[in-house]
N, C-alpha and C positions, 0 to 999 in steps of 0.2 A: 203332570210335575209328577211323575214318585218320587217318596223320602227313601232316604237312604235306607230306612233300615224297610221301606219295602223291598229295592231296587235288590235287596241282600236276602229278604227273604223267595222273591226270586229266582233271585241265580240259584240260591241254596238248593229252590226247588227244581229247578231245568237240571242243576248238576247230578243230583239225587234219579233220575233217571234218563239223563243223557251226559255223556259227554261226549267233547269234538270227535273223537274219533266214530264216535255212531253216527255224528251227524257227518262224515265222508267215507263210512266202510263201506261203500254198492261203488262208488270211485276210487277206481281199482289203474287208472292210467299213470305212467309215469307223469313226474312233474315238467319233464324235458319234451315230453305232445301240448303240454301246456303251454300256450303262451302266456299271459299274464303272471305264471309262476316261473317261463324260463326267462321271463321279463328281471321277474323279485329275483331271481338267485343270481342273475349275473349282474346288479344291483349290489347285493349281500360281498359278490368278491373284492369291492370296495373294501369295506371293512376288512375282511378274511387278510389281505395281505400284510397289515399290522407288525404281524410277529415277525413279518420278513426281515424288518428292519434289525432287528434285534438278533434273530439269527447269523443275520451276514456279516454283521460285528462281529457277532462272538467267533466265526471260523474268519474272518478277516484278521483280526486281529490274532488269532494262532497262525492264521496262514504267515503275515507279514514276519512272526520269529524266527523264518526260516530262509528269511531275504536278505542279503549280505548287504543287499545297499540300504534298506530299511536299519538295517541293527547301525549298520555307520551316522547314517546322517541323526539318529538319533546319539551316540555318545555311549554305545555298546548300549543298553541301558540293565540295570539287573535290581534284585531285591525291589527294593521301593521305590527305584527308580522306574523299573518294568510295573511296579503296582499300580504310580498313579494314571501313568501312560493307560494301565488297561481297566482301570475304574474308572476315567474319568464320566464315562457316559451315565456311569449308577447314579454318581452326583449330582448329575442333571437330574436325570431320575426323582430325585431329593427331593430339588429342588423344586420339582413342579407337585408337587404334594399339597400346601397351601390355596394352592390357584386352580388346579384342576377340575374338582367338584363344580369351584362355585362356577365355572366356565360352562361346568355340563346342563348344570339344572337353572340356571337362569338366560342359558344364551343358547339351547338347546345340546342337536345329540352333533351336527353338521358344521356349523361352526367353529368345533374347539378342535376338529378334525381338520378345517383348513387349516386356524390361526396355528394347529398344532406343526404338521407339515411344510410350514413355513422358516418358522425355526431348523427344523428338520435338514432343510434343504442350507439353511445361510448358516447349520452345521458345518455342514457336509464339502458345501465352499471352501469354509479357515481349514478343513482336516487334507482336502486334496491341494492347498497352496501351501501349507505350513513350510516354515523355512526356519521353525525355533518347536523344540519341548510344548511352551508354552503355548505354543500357536494348535499345536494339536489337541493339547487338552481343551483350552477353549472350545476347538470344535467340535470336540466329543461330549462335554459338557453340556453343547448347545443341543444334541445330536439328544440327547438322553432328555432334555427338559421338554423341547417336543416330542417327543418319543410317548415321554407321562403323560400329558395332554391329550395324545393322538387314542392312544392306550384305555384312557380314561375315558372315553366317548365312542369309541368305535363296538367298544364288549356288548355296553348296555343297547346301542342301536342296532348293531344284528339280532341278538336275543326282542328286539321291540317289534322287529319288523320281521323279521322271521316265517313262513307258513307254521303254524301250529305243532303239526305231525313232523317239522324237518327240524325246526325250534333244539330236540337234544343231540341230533348229530351236528348243526352247523356250530353251539356253542362246543360242543366237544374238538370238532372242529378246526377252535377259530388258531388254538397255537399249535397247528401242526405245519404253516405256515414256514414258522422254523427252521426247518427242514428245509424249504426252499430257497431261504436266503443263505443258508448253512452250503448247502452245492454249491449256488453260483459265485457266492464267496473262496471255497475249495476250488475251482476249477480256473476260475478267472484268477488271484491267485499263483496256480500253480501253472495259467497260460503266459504269465509275466515273470515267470524267475530268473528268466535267458535275460530278459531285459536289463541291460551293465546299470542304466540311469533310475533316477527316483522313478521316473516313469510304472516301473517295478510295481511302487504299491501305492501308485496316484490314482494309475487306472482303476484298481479293484472299490479305493475310497471315492471314486465317482460313481460309482456301481451302485453303491450304497443311496443315490438319491433313486432307484428305480420305484420306490415304492409308494415315498412323496407325492413323483411327480404323478403318479397314479392317482395317490390320492386327493389330490388336490385338481388336476384336469378332472375328476369325476363325481367329486363328493358333490356337489351341487345339482348334478342330475340321480341324486338316491333322494327318495323320498323327506320330510321330517319322523321321527319315532311318534306314534301315532299315543301312545302310553307320553310323550311329553305333551304332546297336542292336551289332552283331554283334564293331562295337571291343570291347563292354560284356560279350562273351558274352553278350550277348541274343536266342540266336537263333531263339529259341521265336517272341518279338516282330515279329525279323523279316519270319521266312517269312512272319506270318500278315500281314503289314503285307504285301510279295510277294503275295502271294495272293489279295490279296483286293482289291488296285488295277491288278493285271495282269495276274490271271488265273482272276476273279468267283468268288476263296473258295479257284478247286481245289489247294487242294496238293502234289499229286501230279499236277500238270502238269508237260510238261517248261522253262513258263518258268519255274515256277519252281525247278527242279533247274538247271536251265541258272545261274540268276540268282547262286539261293544258294553254287553250288559256285566263280563268281568271284569272289563278293564273298568268301567264308569265305579260298581260298587267297590273291587279294591284301593281306588284311589281316594274317591268320597273314605272311604270305613279310615285309611290312612292320615290324611289326612286330619280325619279329625282327631287324631289319637297326636296333633301335634309332631309325626318323626321326623325331625328338621334337621336334629343336633346329633354330634357323635356322641353327644352322652347318651342319647336315647339307645344305644347299643347296649347300656348297661338294664334303664327300666323294665327288662318282661324278662323271663328267664328263657324264652323262645328266641331272643335278641341278643342273651348275652351268651348261645350258643350260638348266632350266625354269627358274631364276632370269631368267637374260635375257631370257627370252621375257617373263615377268609383268613381271619391272621396266620392260622397254621398251617395254613396249606400252605401260605407264599413262601415260608421259610422253610417247609418238607419240600418244595419245588427246588430250592437252591441247595440246598443241605442235602441231596443223597447222592453228592459223588460228582452230578452233574456235569457244574461249575468247574471244577478242577479238572475233567475232562475235558471241557471244551474248549475254554481259554486257553490251556496250557497244554492239547492233543501233542506239538510236536517236541513237548518236552520228554512228558514222560514215555512217547514212544522213540523218544531216542534213547531214555536210559535202559529199556527193555530190546532194541535193535530193529526194530521194524515200523514205520510208514503206513498208516494206512485210513479208514476215512469206513462213518458207515450210513445208511439211508435213512431214509425220512416212512418208507410205507408201515414199519407198524404204528406209528403215527396214527395213521391213517384208519388205522386197524383198531385201532384204540376207537376210535371217535366210533365207528362202527359197532364194537360191541355193544358200549355204553346204552343203550338203547333196547341191548336184547339180556343182557345179563344183571345188568342193576350197578349202579356205583357201588356200592357200599362194597359185593362179591369181588369188583377187580381191584378194590381200594386194599383189601384183604390179602387176599394171593400173590398180588403181581409188589407190593410189598415188603412183605417177606423174600416171594425170590431175590427180588434186588437188595436183601441183605446179603441171602446165600450169596450168588452169585459175586455181591464184593467183596466178604470174606473172603472166596477161595481164591479170587484174581491177587488180592493183599499178601497173601498164601504164596502164594506164586513167583510171586514180584521178589518178595525177600529171601526166597531159593535163590532165582535171580541172580540177587544181590549177591548175593553172600559166593556164590560160582563167578562170579568177577562178568555174569552176562555173557558167559560163554557158552549155554546148551539151550538152541537156540525152538525147543520144540513146550522149554516155558512161556518160551515168551509167545510164540504161537498159543498159549493153553491160557495167555490175561487176555488175547485180542479177543482169541473164543470168549472167555466170559465177560470179559465188556462187552461185546454184542448178546449177550444176552442181556445181560443187564438192562441194556436200553432198549431192549425190547420191552420188558418189562416195565422200562421207566416210559417208554412210551405208549404203552397202552392205558396208561393207570392219570403219571400226576400230571404229563405234557397236556392230553384232552380234559383233566378234569379238575384244573389248578383253577382254568377262567371256567366251564361248566359247566358247573358245579357249583362255584360259587354265586354265578350269572343266576342259577335257578334260587337261592337258597332266600336271596336278596330279597326284599318288597320293594317296590317301587322308589318310593321316598326316602331308602338310603341306599337304593345300586351304585349312586356313582358318589356317595361317603365310601361304602362298602367297600368299593373296587380299588376306589384311593387305597383307601386299607391294605388291601392284597398289594398292590404297584409299589406301596412303601417297603411291606418286609420281602420284599420280593428285590428291589431295590439297596434295600437295608445288609441285605444277606448278601446280591454280588457284589458289595462293593468289601463288606471284608472277604470273603473268597478271593477277591481279583488283588489284595492288598495285603492277605499271610497269608495268601498258597506261595507266590514265587520265592518270597523270603523263607517259606521254609522248607521249597523246592530246591533252594540254592542252598542252602543249611545241611539237610538232612535229607535228600531224595525224597525218593518219590515213596 
């Protein structure tokens, strides 16, 4: 039995001469032609639909604000009343913060995903059947609570199951399902626009259950995280999973040996250092940096102007006389670029470009308002800047908020780190959702 020091020396010796890319350098077969990788990536779709729920909710709440029946059913909400209806999901997300990492670390990654999906389905049922504002809010709180639990477990499970050379793309791709949910919500709301009764908003609400049904139905067909199993001392199970999905069942493959050595060494070193508390983020310079990255990325992802648009797009576009939508393909492009250009360069270029686009569209909006919205070309200019802004947002903050966080967090702090990220996202979302409608009503865009 090798000691931790021997295993660390062996791993360092391997990495000095061999990287994972070197082991698979001669294999250029596309993943979709490799049976075990097809199976693995199909399983990973169960985690990838997580952001669909948030994207659907954002666009659905945007869409129902244009439905006369919804407006009437909920008492023509404005200001604070509209704020609580839109931010209730964030309240649920914050409420999940104390319990989510405990479940992810103690029960594994799969059980919390199943449990969170159940909460989401109960919440969706309440939201759909709502007869009052209170019932609608309660349903949305449960959706946020369940979604917080699912998000905390789904990201780590994806990163820990993914084939190593696919990991950067898949973790960056994680958030792009936000736009799939957004597109489905937009079209379903539009399709129900002419329904003269409450089903005009209840049908889109029902469709919010789709990702939770999918995750609950298939999560137990997904293997448990090998890293979590190694952390519990179940090395045989972990090795069998890596061999099955990364090496076609060959437990003697160098792919399996290399990954097991890396995982065992990393986890044993981390566990010896007892990094099991949130306070451990402040014990070393490296962990302080990790905390700052995860903490700030959560706020950056919501305070870049995107939440103002996504939740209140109908109100904003009505103020400039135009209604339109955007697509999600730039998010996919961003996930592809992550492994080719580098994270830091993407951040610097895209965030600077976002600031420029946001500045221009704010100026155009102000001029348009001064002219009483009579100049259609200014409105078109605003929409163009909006598309440019979102193109750069989708290539940077959308994929990297999750992707970069997962990469910088060690195993023993991963669930807690993702929890911190979820907390800051929900705090920022709640602030945006509560303050923005009041500001829009008082001072306009």
